C-alpha positions in Angstrom: 133.5 140.0 119.7 132.5 139.8 116.1 131.1 136.9 114.1 134.4 135.5 113.0 135.6 135.1 116.6 132.3 133.4 117.5 132.7 131.0 114.6 136.3 130.3 115.7 135.1 129.4 119.2 132.3 127.2 117.8 134.7 125.3 115.6 137.0 124.7 118.6 134.1 123.4 120.6 133.2 121.1 117.7 136.7 119.8 117.5 136.8 119.3 121.3 133.5 117.4 121.2 134.9 115.1 118.5 138.0 114.4 120.6 135.8 113.7 123.6 133.6 111.3 121.6 136.7 109.5 120.3 138.0 109.0 123.9 134.6 107.9 125.2 134.0 105.4 122.4 137.5 103.9 123.1 136.7 103.6 126.8 133.2 102.2 126.1 134.5 99.5 123.7 137.8 98.5 125.3 138.2 99.4 128.9 134.8 99.4 130.7 133.4 96.0 131.7 130.1 97.1 133.4 127.4 96.9 130.8 125.3 99.8 132.2 128.3 102.1 132.4 129.3 101.0 128.9 125.9 102.0 127.6 126.0 105.4 129.3 129.5 106.3 128.0 128.6 105.2 124.5 125.4 107.3 124.6 127.3 110.4 125.7 130.0 109.7 123.0 127.5 109.4 120.2 125.5 112.5 121.3 128.7 114.6 121.5 129.6 113.3 118.0 126.2 114.3 116.6 126.4 117.7 118.2 130.0 118.3 116.9 128.9 117.3 113.5 126.1 119.8 113.6 128.5 122.5 114.8 131.1 121.8 112.1 128.4 121.7 109.4 127.3 125.1 110.6 130.8 126.4 110.4 131.4 125.0 106.9 128.1 126.4 105.5 128.7 129.8 107.0 132.3 129.9 105.7 132.8 133.3 104.1 132.2 135.3 107.3 
């Protein structure tokens, strides 16, 4: 496995985390009524959004590999 394959997998993980955060934010804001559960899902959503942003930034900055 060379560097380009690893970068491809990292980018797919970043995209997946973005989709997960989108789904969890939707659940947290619209579907969940219990306040504690709403806070937990929102926290997980924002953490996955931050991690995906870091991963995508790494991919963009290491582009010509």
